[in-house]
MDAnalysis code that builds the backbone (N, CA, C; Angstrom):
import MDAnalysis as mda
import numpy as np

u = mda.Universe.empty(585, n_residues=195, atom_resindex=np.repeat(np.arange(195), 3), trajectory=True)
u.add_TopologyAttr("name", ["N", "CA", "C"] * 195)
u.add_TopologyAttr("resid", np.arange(1, 196))
u.add_TopologyAttr("resname", ["MET", "ALA", "ASP", "GLN", "PRO", "LEU", "THR", "SER", "ARG", "GLY", "ALA", "ALA", "THR", "TYR", "GLN", "ARG", "ILE", "LEU", "ASP", "ALA", "ALA", "THR", "ARG", "GLU", "PHE", "ALA", "GLN", "HIS", "GLY", "ILE", "ALA", "GLY", "ALA", "ARG", "ILE", "GLU", "ARG", "ILE", "VAL", "SER", "ALA", "ALA", "ARG", "THR", "ASN", "LYS", "ALA", "GLN", "LEU", "TYR", "ALA", "TYR", "PHE", "GLY", "ASN", "LYS", "GLU", "LYS", "LEU", "PHE", "ASP", "ALA", "ILE", "PHE", "PHE", "GLY", "SER", "LEU", "GLU", "ARG", "ILE", "THR", "GLU", "VAL", "VAL", "PRO", "ILE", "ASP", "ALA", "ASP", "ASP", "LEU", "ALA", "ASP", "TRP", "ALA", "VAL", "ARG", "LEU", "TYR", "ASP", "GLU", "TYR", "LEU", "ARG", "ARG", "PRO", "ASP", "LEU", "ILE", "ARG", "LEU", "ALA", "THR", "TRP", "ALA", "ARG", "LEU", "GLU", "ARG", "ARG", "PRO", "ALA", "GLY", "HIS", "LEU", "VAL", "ALA", "GLY", "HIS", "GLU", "GLN", "TYR", "ASP", "ASP", "ARG", "LYS", "LEU", "ARG", "ALA", "ILE", "ALA", "GLY", "ALA", "GLN", "ALA", "ALA", "GLY", "ARG", "VAL", "ARG", "PRO", "GLY", "ASP", "PRO", "PHE", "ASP", "VAL", "MET", "ALA", "LEU", "VAL", "ILE", "ALA", "MET", "SER", "MET", "ALA", "TRP", "SER", "PRO", "VAL", "SER", "ASN", "VAL", "TYR", "ALA", "ALA", "THR", "ALA", "GLN", "GLU", "PRO", "HIS", "GLU", "VAL", "HIS", "GLU", "GLN", "ARG", "ARG", "SER", "LEU", "LEU", "ARG", "GLU", "SER", "VAL", "ARG", "ARG", "ALA", "VAL", "THR", "ALA", "GLY"])
u.atoms.positions = np.array([
    [-17.539, -16.126, -18.385],
    [-18.346, -16.112, -18.897],
    [-18.806, -17.700, -19.760],
    [-19.598, -18.110, -20.057],
    [-19.853, -19.456, -20.341],
    [-19.409, -18.589, -22.531],
    [-18.595, -20.073, -22.430],
    [-17.960, -19.895, -24.095],
    [-19.277, -20.301, -24.942],
    [-20.769, -20.523, -24.764],
    [-21.741, -20.860, -26.057],
    [-21.934, -19.310, -25.810],
    [-22.264, -18.872, -27.211],
    [-22.700, -17.372, -27.379],
    [-24.623, -17.247, -26.665],
    [-24.283, -15.477, -26.599],
    [-25.049, -15.349, -25.727],
    [-27.063, -14.842, -26.734],
    [-27.610, -15.576, -26.296],
    [-28.940, -14.541, -27.444],
    [-28.768, -13.378, -27.184],
    [-30.090, -13.040, -28.271],
    [-30.041, -11.315, -27.915],
    [-30.577, -11.051, -25.871],
    [-31.656, -11.681, -25.518],
    [-32.029, -11.638, -24.030],
    [-31.062, -11.728, -23.554],
    [-29.947, -13.173, -23.400],
    [-28.850, -13.195, -22.470],
    [-27.780, -12.278, -22.600],
    [-27.489, -11.476, -23.626],
    [-26.460, -10.167, -23.677],
    [-27.174, -9.708, -23.171],
    [-28.868, -8.947, -23.187],
    [-28.936, -7.579, -22.613],
    [-29.323, -8.090, -21.044],
    [-28.944, -9.142, -20.271],
    [-28.901, -9.752, -19.093],
    [-27.818, -9.395, -18.664],
    [-26.766, -9.740, -19.217],
    [-25.255, -10.212, -19.334],
    [-24.706, -8.245, -19.413],
    [-25.379, -7.262, -19.754],
    [-25.284, -5.878, -19.803],
    [-25.609, -5.667, -19.049],
    [-26.886, -5.571, -18.234],
    [-27.558, -5.552, -17.051],
    [-26.645, -5.393, -15.785],
    [-25.734, -6.870, -15.970],
    [-25.413, -6.867, -14.821],
    [-24.289, -6.087, -14.527],
    [-23.602, -6.290, -15.705],
    [-22.064, -4.972, -15.793],
    [-22.644, -3.898, -15.499],
    [-23.510, -3.212, -15.815],
    [-23.924, -2.198, -15.481],
    [-24.196, -1.838, -13.936],
    [-25.000, -2.762, -13.454],
    [-25.030, -2.607, -12.218],
    [-24.104, -3.018, -11.541],
    [-23.073, -4.119, -11.492],
    [-22.004, -4.252, -10.718],
    [-20.931, -3.053, -10.782],
    [-20.662, -2.231, -11.671],
    [-20.382, -0.968, -12.438],
    [-20.124, -0.080, -11.459],
    [-21.570, -0.178, -11.339],
    [-22.477, 0.979, -10.118],
    [-21.880, 0.807, -8.536],
    [-22.322, -0.558, -8.733],
    [-22.017, -1.275, -7.069],
    [-20.850, -0.848, -6.668],
    [-19.487, -1.626, -7.765],
    [-18.172, -1.511, -7.520],
    [-17.612, -0.070, -6.890],
    [-18.006, 0.712, -8.208],
    [-17.506, 2.134, -7.697],
    [-18.149, 2.688, -6.840],
    [-19.448, 2.770, -6.626],
    [-19.734, 3.043, -5.132],
    [-18.957, 2.239, -3.928],
    [-18.834, 0.780, -3.343],
    [-18.816, 0.401, -1.900],
    [-17.681, -0.475, -2.361],
    [-16.976, -0.375, -3.893],
    [-15.994, -1.502, -3.080],
    [-15.846, -3.212, -3.724],
    [-14.734, -3.215, -3.400],
    [-14.587, -4.747, -3.774],
    [-15.687, -5.364, -2.516],
    [-14.859, -5.331, -1.724],
    [-15.200, -5.728, -0.140],
    [-16.766, -5.412, 0.204],
    [-17.222, -4.259, -0.108],
    [-18.657, -3.395, 0.257],
    [-19.417, -4.110, -0.952],
    [-19.172, -4.354, -2.037],
    [-20.115, -4.347, -3.144],
    [-20.876, -5.953, -2.680],
    [-22.147, -5.605, -3.142],
    [-23.212, -7.091, -1.915],
    [-23.818, -7.227, -3.514],
    [-23.604, -8.259, -3.843],
    [-24.867, -9.444, -4.933],
    [-25.865, -9.171, -5.174],
    [-26.465, -9.083, -4.030],
    [-28.478, -9.231, -3.578],
    [-28.444, -7.947, -4.571],
    [-27.743, -7.008, -3.789],
    [-28.260, -5.483, -5.291],
    [-27.665, -5.509, -6.604],
    [-26.461, -6.018, -6.855],
    [-26.550, -6.161, -8.476],
    [-27.607, -7.129, -9.117],
    [-27.912, -7.782, -8.394],
    [-29.302, -8.890, -9.235],
    [-30.800, -7.970, -8.740],
    [-30.444, -7.614, -8.096],
    [-31.680, -6.794, -7.582],
    [-32.400, -5.674, -9.268],
    [-30.504, -4.470, -9.165],
    [-30.804, -3.714, -10.354],
    [-30.530, -4.210, -11.448],
    [-30.182, -5.109, -11.506],
    [-29.624, -5.701, -12.852],
    [-31.308, -6.569, -13.067],
    [-32.519, -6.982, -12.362],
    [-33.495, -7.297, -12.741],
    [-32.502, -8.752, -13.139],
    [-31.974, -9.487, -11.850],
    [-31.590, -11.109, -12.869],
    [-31.846, -12.247, -11.099],
    [-30.885, -12.921, -11.115],
    [-30.574, -13.862, -10.003],
    [-29.323, -14.313, -9.606],
    [-29.065, -14.450, -8.478],
    [-27.660, -15.462, -8.610],
    [-27.006, -15.826, -9.454],
    [-28.290, -17.062, -9.922],
    [-27.846, -18.064, -10.195],
    [-27.320, -17.491, -11.759],
    [-28.038, -16.725, -12.588],
    [-27.159, -15.903, -13.486],
    [-25.953, -15.588, -13.171],
    [-26.166, -14.215, -12.490],
    [-24.738, -13.588, -12.750],
    [-23.520, -14.754, -11.991],
    [-23.682, -16.188, -11.514],
    [-22.388, -16.868, -11.314],
    [-22.249, -17.545, -12.371],
    [-23.353, -17.585, -13.678],
    [-22.989, -18.420, -14.494],
    [-22.528, -17.881, -16.162],
    [-22.515, -16.260, -15.432],
    [-21.334, -15.740, -16.347],
    [-20.689, -15.267, -15.835],
    [-20.508, -15.206, -14.089],
    [-19.098, -14.380, -13.984],
    [-18.364, -15.566, -13.293],
    [-19.054, -16.447, -12.731],
    [-18.445, -17.275, -11.560],
    [-18.206, -16.795, -10.272],
    [-17.642, -15.532, -10.352],
    [-17.801, -14.728, -8.353],
    [-17.702, -13.834, -8.520],
    [-17.705, -12.377, -7.067],
    [-17.752, -11.457, -7.249],
    [-16.342, -10.947, -7.646],
    [-15.291, -11.818, -7.212],
    [-13.736, -11.417, -7.844],
    [-14.073, -11.698, -9.335],
    [-14.409, -12.459, -9.735],
    [-14.272, -12.332, -11.299],
    [-15.039, -11.249, -11.890],
    [-16.720, -11.149, -11.215],
    [-17.071, -10.110, -11.573],
    [-16.455, -8.898, -11.938],
    [-15.409, -8.549, -10.568],
    [-15.088, -6.534, -10.225],
    [-14.043, -6.974, -11.727],
    [-13.491, -8.208, -11.538],
    [-12.037, -8.344, -12.903],
    [-12.478, -7.823, -14.095],
    [-14.045, -8.887, -14.675],
    [-14.776, -8.539, -16.126],
    [-14.857, -6.761, -16.293],
    [-15.303, -5.816, -15.160],
    [-15.601, -4.750, -15.202],
    [-14.389, -3.451, -15.391],
    [-13.492, -3.982, -14.326],
    [-11.987, -3.665, -14.264],
    [-11.139, -3.389, -15.649],
    [-10.995, -4.646, -15.897],
    [-10.548, -4.587, -17.058],
    [-10.654, -3.903, -17.783],
    [-12.223, -4.404, -17.954],
    [-12.776, -3.756, -19.129],
    [-12.905, -1.780, -19.151],
    [-13.088, -1.588, -17.585],
    [-12.597, -0.348, -17.676],
    [-11.629, 0.339, -18.132],
    [-10.317, -0.479, -18.275],
    [-8.601, -0.583, -18.980],
    [-9.195, -0.085, -20.384],
    [-9.350, -1.268, -20.581],
    [-9.312, -0.753, -21.731],
    [-10.413, 0.123, -22.755],
    [-11.380, 0.354, -21.923],
    [-12.016, 1.736, -22.743],
    [-11.559, 2.558, -22.913],
    [-10.693, 3.228, -21.352],
    [-9.936, 4.107, -21.330],
    [-8.469, 4.061, -22.270],
    [-7.259, 3.046, -22.660],
    [-6.621, 3.053, -23.717],
    [-7.104, 2.998, -25.238],
    [-9.061, 2.847, -25.442],
    [-9.107, 2.875, -26.377],
    [-10.294, 4.167, -26.662],
    [-11.398, 4.966, -25.781],
    [-11.302, 5.752, -25.571],
    [-10.798, 7.427, -25.530],
    [-9.664, 7.072, -25.188],
    [-8.622, 7.937, -24.876],
    [-7.004, 7.174, -24.676],
    [-6.736, 6.917, -26.164],
    [-5.666, 6.801, -26.890],
    [-4.306, 8.197, -26.887],
    [-3.159, 7.597, -26.353],
    [-2.423, 8.434, -26.150],
    [-2.004, 9.291, -27.481],
    [-1.834, 10.289, -27.456],
    [-0.696, 10.337, -28.506],
    [0.538, 11.298, -27.973],
    [1.722, 11.292, -27.971],
    [2.940, 11.421, -26.824],
    [3.889, 12.228, -27.557],
    [3.245, 12.765, -28.840],
    [3.711, 14.319, -29.489],
    [2.890, 15.009, -28.690],
    [2.006, 14.562, -27.992],
    [1.065, 16.061, -27.582],
    [0.492, 15.156, -26.597],
    [1.551, 15.051, -25.029],
    [0.975, 14.552, -24.267],
    [0.216, 15.671, -22.778],
    [-0.140, 16.629, -23.224],
    [-0.417, 17.902, -22.659],
    [-2.099, 17.681, -22.926],
    [-2.769, 17.696, -24.207],
    [-3.666, 17.114, -24.862],
    [-4.097, 15.859, -24.050],
    [-3.630, 15.246, -24.500],
    [-3.167, 13.645, -23.659],
    [-4.013, 13.899, -22.311],
    [-3.860, 14.387, -21.526],
    [-3.644, 14.919, -20.414],
    [-5.566, 15.603, -19.612],
    [-5.585, 16.100, -21.041],
    [-6.559, 16.524, -20.820],
    [-7.945, 16.127, -20.758],
    [-7.186, 15.047, -22.717],
    [-9.056, 13.651, -22.272],
    [-8.908, 13.021, -22.178],
    [-7.400, 12.916, -20.772],
    [-8.024, 12.114, -20.174],
    [-8.943, 12.490, -18.626],
    [-8.826, 13.886, -18.398],
    [-9.150, 14.615, -17.426],
    [-10.753, 14.976, -18.090],
    [-11.263, 14.880, -19.591],
    [-12.496, 14.369, -19.733],
    [-12.910, 13.789, -19.659],
    [-12.784, 12.581, -19.663],
    [-13.310, 10.804, -19.593],
    [-13.594, 10.849, -17.815],
    [-12.804, 11.301, -16.673],
    [-13.007, 11.205, -15.835],
    [-14.310, 11.998, -15.721],
    [-14.577, 13.223, -16.043],
    [-15.521, 14.268, -15.737],
    [-17.431, 13.104, -16.507],
    [-16.582, 12.101, -17.383],
    [-17.557, 12.059, -17.989],
    [-18.093, 10.415, -17.572],
    [-16.998, 9.115, -16.542],
    [-16.915, 8.248, -16.326],
    [-16.262, 8.328, -14.730],
    [-16.668, 8.782, -14.104],
    [-16.085, 9.116, -13.356],
    [-16.035, 7.317, -12.113],
    [-17.224, 6.806, -12.731],
    [-17.091, 4.792, -12.191],
    [-15.811, 4.522, -12.786],
    [-15.194, 4.912, -13.948],
    [-14.346, 3.896, -13.661],
    [-12.840, 4.327, -13.173],
    [-12.581, 5.506, -13.235],
    [-11.280, 6.193, -12.289],
    [-11.947, 5.808, -10.624],
    [-13.093, 5.054, -10.154],
    [-13.270, 4.905, -8.669],
    [-12.561, 3.461, -8.356],
    [-13.245, 2.781, -9.523],
    [-12.864, 1.610, -9.904],
    [-11.629, 0.667, -9.838],
    [-10.449, 1.465, -10.214],
    [-9.008, 1.821, -9.904],
    [-8.826, 2.039, -8.766],
    [-9.361, 2.771, -8.435],
    [-9.161, 3.265, -6.875],
    [-9.590, 2.115, -5.911],
    [-10.325, 1.555, -6.164],
    [-10.986, 0.590, -5.673],
    [-10.347, -0.814, -5.477],
    [-9.514, -0.740, -6.272],
    [-8.348, -2.211, -7.017],
    [-7.314, -0.750, -6.662],
    [-6.533, 0.119, -6.665],
    [-5.733, 0.266, -5.410],
    [-5.925, -0.453, -3.877],
    [-6.772, 0.067, -3.415],
    [-7.006, 0.143, -2.073],
    [-7.232, -1.026, -1.475],
    [-7.801, -2.153, -2.494],
    [-7.609, -3.299, -1.916],
    [-7.158, -4.722, -2.209],
    [-6.386, -4.181, -3.372],
    [-5.577, -5.029, -4.289],
    [-3.951, -5.408, -4.510],
    [-3.759, -3.714, -4.686],
    [-2.525, -3.805, -4.514],
    [-2.151, -2.571, -4.185],
    [-1.752, -2.386, -3.190],
    [-1.624, -1.361, -2.653],
    [-0.240, -0.469, -3.101],
    [0.683, -1.197, -3.302],
    [1.960, -1.123, -4.020],
    [2.244, -1.400, -5.188],
    [2.995, -0.676, -6.083],
    [3.918, -1.225, -7.611],
    [2.732, -0.887, -8.799],
    [2.530, -1.224, -9.436],
    [1.694, -0.834, -10.120],
    [0.170, -1.638, -10.242],
    [-0.431, -1.540, -11.365],
    [-1.927, -0.915, -10.603],
    [-2.481, -2.923, -11.073],
    [-2.014, -3.200, -11.834],
    [-2.494, -5.004, -11.948],
    [-0.950, -5.442, -12.700],
    [-1.454, -6.993, -12.176],
    [-0.573, -7.480, -12.926],
    [-0.489, -7.829, -14.146],
    [0.455, -7.694, -14.805],
    [0.444, -8.044, -16.329],
    [0.300, -6.344, -17.326],
    [0.661, -5.560, -16.542],
    [0.259, -3.921, -16.492],
    [1.149, -3.859, -18.174],
    [2.029, -4.146, -18.396],
    [2.348, -4.363, -19.790],
    [1.774, -4.288, -20.955],
    [0.412, -4.771, -21.200],
    [-0.542, -4.984, -22.007],
    [-1.485, -3.509, -22.281],
    [-0.807, -2.797, -21.298],
    [-2.329, -1.328, -20.862],
    [-0.893, -0.851, -21.291],
    [0.402, -0.626, -20.347],
    [1.318, 0.597, -21.094],
    [1.973, 0.166, -22.206],
    [2.710, -0.878, -22.451],
    [3.160, -1.237, -23.475],
    [3.448, -0.290, -24.740],
    [1.914, 0.420, -25.368],
    [1.715, 1.043, -26.025],
    [2.768, 2.419, -26.234],
    [1.850, 2.578, -24.843],
    [1.969, 4.377, -24.342],
    [3.660, 4.227, -23.688],
    [4.311, 3.340, -23.522],
    [5.592, 3.011, -23.332],
    [6.327, 3.209, -24.411],
    [6.168, 3.124, -25.887],
    [6.583, 2.623, -26.742],
    [6.744, 4.359, -27.596],
    [5.344, 5.102, -27.499],
    [4.885, 5.980, -28.376],
    [6.351, 7.239, -27.312],
    [5.662, 7.356, -25.958],
    [6.469, 8.324, -25.293],
    [8.495, 7.783, -25.422],
    [8.873, 7.139, -25.389],
    [10.141, 6.809, -26.214],
    [10.457, 7.195, -27.140],
    [9.719, 6.941, -28.268],
    [9.687, 7.443, -29.865],
    [10.326, 8.834, -29.483],
    [9.119, 9.464, -29.137],
    [8.861, 11.068, -28.930],
    [10.145, 11.921, -28.252],
    [10.797, 10.948, -27.130],
    [11.671, 11.192, -26.490],
    [13.038, 11.150, -27.484],
    [13.460, 10.693, -28.343],
    [14.064, 9.373, -29.505],
    [14.296, 10.734, -30.391],
    [13.120, 11.608, -30.708],
    [12.952, 12.228, -31.672],
    [13.238, 13.912, -30.964],
    [13.258, 13.953, -29.809],
    [13.741, 14.979, -29.254],
    [13.071, 15.851, -28.163],
    [11.112, 15.314, -28.365],
    [10.225, 16.299, -28.549],
    [9.764, 16.087, -27.166],
    [10.041, 15.308, -25.979],
    [9.839, 15.125, -24.728],
    [10.279, 14.538, -23.936],
    [10.890, 14.790, -22.878],
    [12.213, 15.404, -22.085],
    [12.533, 13.779, -21.827],
    [13.996, 13.306, -21.437],
    [14.601, 12.610, -21.703],
    [13.554, 12.375, -19.867],
    [14.354, 10.575, -19.445],
    [13.594, 10.108, -18.100],
    [13.406, 8.475, -19.041],
    [12.801, 8.072, -17.312],
    [11.952, 6.912, -18.201],
    [10.657, 7.141, -18.415],
    [10.786, 6.378, -19.377],
    [8.848, 6.598, -20.144],
    [7.692, 6.360, -19.307],
    [8.109, 5.622, -18.724],
    [6.830, 4.662, -17.528],
    [6.377, 6.158, -16.474],
    [7.640, 6.959, -16.069],
    [8.167, 8.011, -14.940],
    [6.976, 9.462, -15.426],
    [7.336, 9.317, -17.132],
    [6.622, 10.753, -17.852],
    [5.003, 10.003, -17.919],
    [4.777, 9.150, -18.195],
    [3.123, 9.044, -18.387],
    [2.877, 9.297, -16.875],
    [3.983, 8.254, -16.035],
    [2.688, 8.402, -14.406],
    [2.719, 9.599, -13.776],
    [3.391, 10.770, -14.442],
    [3.161, 11.955, -13.841],
    [2.277, 12.753, -14.761],
    [2.341, 12.594, -16.168],
    [1.035, 13.478, -16.289],
    [-0.532, 12.480, -16.210],
    [-0.180, 11.579, -15.991],
    [-2.135, 10.655, -15.365],
    [-1.885, 11.055, -14.213],
    [-1.250, 11.670, -13.445],
    [-1.369, 12.260, -11.864],
    [-2.003, 13.426, -12.556],
    [-1.441, 13.761, -13.240],
    [-1.590, 15.306, -13.514],
    [-3.100, 15.802, -13.801],
    [-3.074, 14.768, -14.545],
    [-4.502, 14.274, -14.767],
    [-5.672, 14.983, -14.406],
    [-5.533, 14.037, -13.219],
    [-6.627, 13.470, -11.965],
    [-6.175, 14.330, -10.666],
    [-5.617, 15.478, -11.359],
    [-5.784, 16.871, -10.070],
    [-6.942, 16.788, -9.472],
    [-8.134, 17.120, -10.600],
    [-9.500, 17.533, -10.091],
    [-10.308, 16.274, -10.266],
    [-9.315, 14.781, -10.373],
    [-10.750, 13.809, -10.784],
    [-11.680, 13.392, -8.950],
    [-12.367, 12.211, -9.686],
    [-13.123, 11.591, -8.260],
    [-12.525, 11.098, -7.173],
    [-10.990, 10.756, -7.353],
    [-10.198, 10.284, -6.179],
    [-9.080, 12.058, -5.719],
    [-10.186, 12.743, -6.195],
    [-8.880, 13.690, -5.813],
    [-8.785, 13.697, -4.419],
    [-7.507, 14.512, -3.894],
    [-7.511, 14.874, -1.816],
    [-7.621, 15.811, -1.356],
    [-7.721, 16.726, -3.012],
    [-7.771, 18.125, -2.802],
    [-9.873, 18.413, -3.271],
    [-10.128, 18.098, -4.325],
    [-11.384, 18.518, -5.030],
    [-11.584, 17.854, -6.013],
    [-12.531, 17.727, -5.593],
    [-13.270, 16.085, -7.354],
    [-14.291, 17.205, -8.050],
    [-13.912, 17.511, -9.112],
    [-14.819, 17.787, -10.194],
    [-16.286, 17.230, -11.132],
    [-16.558, 17.872, -11.408],
    [-18.188, 17.062, -11.331],
    [-18.342, 17.945, -13.016],
    [-19.381, 16.822, -13.785],
    [-20.004, 17.167, -15.069],
    [-20.817, 18.601, -14.833],
    [-21.361, 19.027, -13.570],
    [-22.132, 19.979, -13.655],
    [-22.167, 20.945, -13.311],
    [-20.529, 21.050, -12.982],
    [-19.830, 22.544, -13.164],
    [-19.509, 23.321, -14.172],
    [-19.506, 24.395, -13.920],
    [-19.993, 25.586, -15.022],
    [-18.909, 25.665, -16.348],
    [-19.061, 25.351, -17.389],
    [-18.300, 24.965, -18.679],
    [-16.992, 26.157, -18.279],
    [-16.902, 26.919, -17.808],
    [-15.998, 27.937, -17.836],
    [-14.788, 27.673, -17.085],
    [-15.235, 27.230, -16.040],
    [-14.611, 26.024, -14.887],
    [-13.321, 25.111, -15.789],
    [-13.927, 24.416, -15.693],
    [-13.858, 23.072, -16.964],
    [-12.333, 24.036, -17.764],
    [-13.120, 24.816, -18.476],
    [-11.845, 25.417, -20.129],
    [-10.845, 25.838, -18.664],
    [-10.838, 26.664, -17.660],
    [-9.830, 27.171, -16.909],
    [-8.783, 26.149, -16.606],
    [-9.682, 24.527, -15.891],
    [-8.477, 23.959, -15.415],
    [-7.732, 23.052, -16.998],
    [-8.798, 22.728, -17.889],
    [-8.307, 22.474, -18.398],
    [-6.691, 22.899, -20.035],
    [-7.391, 24.693, -19.243],
    [-5.540, 25.507, -19.752],
    [-4.615, 25.163, -19.203],
    [-5.433, 25.245, -18.091],
    [-4.030, 24.952, -16.713],
    [-3.121, 24.256, -16.834],
    [-4.211, 22.684, -16.976],
    [-3.495, 21.261, -16.828],
    [-2.631, 21.148, -18.302],
    [-3.482, 21.983, -19.435],
    [-2.479, 21.721, -21.102],
    [-1.047, 22.487, -20.776],
    [-1.467, 23.613, -20.084],
    [0.419, 24.023, -19.912],
    [1.135, 23.492, -19.066],
    [0.968, 23.212, -18.185],
    [1.769, 22.853, -16.742],
    [2.057, 21.174, -17.325],
    [0.893, 20.471, -17.570],
    [1.882, 18.917, -18.601],
    [2.723, 19.957, -19.945],
    [2.499, 20.117, -20.651],
    [3.404, 21.038, -21.783],
    [4.563, 21.128, -21.293],
    [5.102, 21.986, -19.873],
    [6.056, 22.298, -19.678],
    [6.769, 21.397, -18.672],
    [6.310, 20.764, -18.563],
    [6.402, 19.740, -17.334],
    [6.672, 18.639, -18.462],
    [6.732, 17.900, -19.320],
    [7.525, 17.274, -20.318],
    [8.080, 17.134, -21.664],
    [7.863, 18.891, -22.110],
    [8.669, 19.037, -23.187],
    [9.972, 19.249, -23.412],
    [10.807, 18.327, -24.174],
    [12.311, 18.624, -24.052],
    [12.348, 19.925, -24.179],
    [13.547, 20.438, -23.205],
    [14.093, 21.488, -23.554],
    [13.731, 22.382, -23.044],
])
């Protein structure tokens, strides 16, 4: 984005572009997303989009890295209760299925192996330190903290929008979600609690 501060009108346009692009990328991926659809939905033009973001790849990056930061802030880890963290992740996937779809497109189109993002430490470091601390205190089972984190996240995604088995939606009955939360909570607790 330009180094100069946005006017209120510019900020509104910028946000409309982000919102429209999030929907577009979540639905179509990086290769399938179309700038024409984004600018039409955002009620702006290509020149404005390119002035803010440079190109389609950089626009995806802005949205994708913003989504990683959002999940980290909205669903902070609690290494003393990884089961609750898994349930809160499950709930966030119900609230914002587009965010998990963005991560899936990044995996499919950019990094099919290894860490999802280069520089993953900035997103993982706090979580890994928390897990290592809980392990040192004897509350979380021994093992590589990254593997423990990956296991909990994978369990939280069992019913996510990218599940290979069943994709849950927020429109399902509350009782169904409560049953899943209970199963997830107990399963994570058993999987990661020391002893």
